[in-house]
N, C-alpha and C positions, 0 to 999 in steps of 0.2 A: 268583717268585724265592724259593727256600727251601733250607734245609739238608735234604738227603735221607737222610744216613746219617752216623753217627759211625764213621769208618774205623778209627781206632786212637788210642791215647794214647802220646805220646812223653815220655820221661824222660831227663834228663841224669844221667850216672853218672860216678864218678871212676875206676872200675876195671871194665872191660867183662867180664872173666873172672869176677870176684867176683860181679857182678850176675847174670851168666848162671847161675852155680851156685846162687844163692839162688832165683831164679825157677824154675829147673828142679827142684832137689832139694826145696825147701820147698813149692812151689806147683804143680808139675806142668806148667809151661810146656814147650813143645817148641821146640828151636832151629830157626830159619828161616834166612833169608839174611843174610849179613854183608857189608857194603860199606864200602870206603874212599871217602870223599867228597872230591873235589877239583874242585868246580864253583862258579865265582864267582857263578852265579845262585842256587845253594842258600845260599851265604853271605848274599846279599841277602835271601832269603826268611827266613832265621833272624835277620837283624839283627846279624850278626857280621862281624869283619874278614875280608876275602877271604883273608888269609894263615892263617886258623885252619883246621887240618885236623880231620877228624872221622872216626870209625869208627862205623858203626851196625850194630846187631844186632836183627833182628825175631824176637820170640818169640810163639808161638801157644798159645792155650788154648781148645780147642774151635774155634768159629767166630771168636773174637776174637783181637786181636793188640796187643802193645805194641812199641814201638821204643825200644830202649836206645841212647843216644848218648853217646860219650866224645870230648871235645874235647882238642886239643893246640894251644896251651896250654889248660889247664883254667881254669875260672872260680872264683868263690868257693864255699867249702864250704857245706853246709846249715847254717843258723844253729844254734848250740848250744842257745839258748833257743827252744823250739818247743812249741806246744800245739795242740789240735784246732780252736781258733777263730781261728787266724792267718789273715789274709786272703790269704796266698800258698798256703794249704792246698789241695791237690787230691788226692783218693785214687781208687783203682780198687777197686770192690766185687766180689770174686771169689765166685761161687756154688758152694756145696758141698752134696752130698747127705747127707753124714755129718759133722756139725759136730765131734763129739767125736773122731772119727778124724783129720779134717783138722787140727784144733787140736793133737792129740798129735804128728802128723808135723811140723807147723810148729815146735813147741816144741823139737824136736831141734836146730834151728839157732839157738836162743836169740835170737830177734829182740827188739828193743826194743818194749815194749808201750805202747800208748796207753791201752787199756782197763785197768781194774783188776778183779781177781777173775774173770778168764777170760771166756768168751763170755757175753753177756747176752741174755735173752729179753725183748724189748720188749713193752709193752702192746698189746692188740688194736687200740686206736684209732690206733696208729702202724704197723700192718701185722702185728704179732705175729711179726716175724722174730727170729731169733737172730743176733747179730752180735758180731764181735771186731775191734778196730782195733789195728794194730801198724805198725812201720816196717821198711823194707828196710835193708840195710847202709849206704846213704848218707843215710837219714833220710826218704825218701819214704813218706808214709802209705799204708797199704793196709787192706783190710777183708775178713774172711771173712763170708759171708752165707748163711744157711740160711732158706728160706721154708717156712711151714706149708702143708699141702695146700690146693690151690685158690687160693692167693694170687698166685703168681708168674706171669710170662710163661710161655706154653706151652713155650718152649724149655727151661725148667728143670724140668719136671714128671715126667720119666722117668729122671732120673739115679740111679745107684747107685754104691756103693763110695767109696773114699777120694779118687779123682782129681777135682779141681775141674772143673766143667762149662764154665766160661767166665766172663766178667765181665758183670755186669748193667748197670752204670753207672759213670760217673766223677762225683764230687761236688766242688764248689768252694765255698769260703766267700765270701760277698758281704756288703758293708756295708749296702746299701740294697736290699731285696728288690724293691720296685716299679720301681726304676731298672733293675735287672738283668732283671726280667721284660720290661720294655719293649724292652730291647736284644735279648734272645734271641727273643722272640715277634714283635715288630713289625718288627725289622730282619732277623733271621736266619730267621724263619719256623718256629721250634719251636712245638709245641703243648703246653699244660699237660696232663699225664697224671695228676696227683694232687698233693694238698697236705695237710700235717698240721703240727700244733704239738707238738713232742716235748719232754717234760720229765719229771722224776721221778728216783728213785734209779737206775733202770736206765739212763736216758740219761746221768746223771752218771758212772756206772761205765763205760759204753761210751766216753765221750769223755775220761775221766780228769779231769773238772772237778767243780765244786761249784755246785749250784743253777743249772744251765744251763737255758735256754729257747731252743729253736731252731726256726725255721720250716724245713720241708723241702718243696721244690717239685720235682716230677719234670717234666722237659721232654723230649718225644719228637721226634726227627726226623720229617719228614713221610712218608718212604717206608719206612724200616726202623726200627721203634720200639725195638729192643733191639740193642745197648746204647744207653742214653740218658744224659742229663745231669741231675744234681741240683744245685739251689741250696741252700746251707745258710746261713741268716741267724741269727746268734746274738744274740738280744735281750739275753741276759746269759749269761756275761760278754761284753763287747764284744771283738771281735777286734783284733789289732794289725796295722797296715799295715806293709809293708816300708819301710825308710827310703829306698830307691831301687828303681827298677824291677828285677825279677828278669830278668836277661838269659838268653838261650838257653844260654850257656856255664856259667851258675851251676848248681850241683848241685841247688838247690831248684826249678829250672825243670821244669815239667810242662806239656804242650801237648796240646790237642785237635786232631786232624786230621779235618776235616769235608768230606764230599762235598756239593757243591751242584749244583742243576739249571741255573743260569745264572750263571757266575762273573762275567762282565762286568757284568751287570745288578746283581748283588748288591754287587759292589765299588763300582759307581757310587752305589748307595743308601747304602752305608756312608760314602762320601766326602761326600755331600750332608748326612749327619747329623753330620758332624764327628768320626767315629770316628778313633782314633789307630792309624795303620798302623806295623807293624814293617818291612815290605817297602816299596819304592817302587812301590806299586800292584801290578799283576800282573806276575810274572816268568815267563819260560820256561826251564825247567830243561834240563839237558843231555840228558835222556831224552825231551824234547819235551813233558813235562807242564807245564801252566800252573797257577800257584798264587799266592796272596797270603796274607800274615799280618797280623793285626790284634790289638789288645788290647780286651778288654771293659771295662766301666766300673771294674772293680776291678784292671785291668792284667793279668788272666790272658791268656796268649797263645793265639791260635786260628789254625790254618792251614786255609785254604779251597782246595779243588781241585775240578775238574769231571771 
């Protein structure tokens, strides 16, 4: 029983057309299917009132996909006070072959920056990548990522030009790294793909923080290692937890959608471990797909399907 693949990342947005334009024009995503959701089982899966309507739009970047979701009625806006170590933080790291060109193209849309002083070249002990963190129009954090030769997954080694290649991972902030590792490895079956301790002036500039020290742990699904999940544990400064759970309708909501090899068995194991479910166990959607949604130890929402 394990997670075999990170299928997509879902984000709640306030304006579907505005979000579509940003991801298309600034980041090179391609429009996919758009759907009006009117399925009581889907509402159960998302933990929202059955009367809540939603419109979803899937956007593709290479082999990867994000799902933008606009609810009616909408939930709470993204918090005005937000920093890179917030415990509701979850970003998508978008791989580019030409960091300077991709950054210049992105800057035409004037996104809110998390990083200071533009893209940062991180030290070799942290992978030697060049990275830049910013936010979409709703406040969701994102990252541009450029790998040095020979460091990245093979999927990223032959890209050229300005167009981003896809996304390498989604990263979440966690309060207790060992607790989160136990949840993702022992219960969900991820495997540890790498681990580093990041600090220094470059990391401070990347995160827009001062004197930060962060554990970074890469977790790979069992069958399809890219894209993967990263755990970010800020030893300092400590992150702020949300005052209440981030609901799916809230604009700050970002969700992992994971394919698993044995949904019934994995849900049973999570129930035995006392995991917090968003859905009432497994639900069957209108299209026949079976799925369940659960929260990790830091209340990040995860959707499981087979």
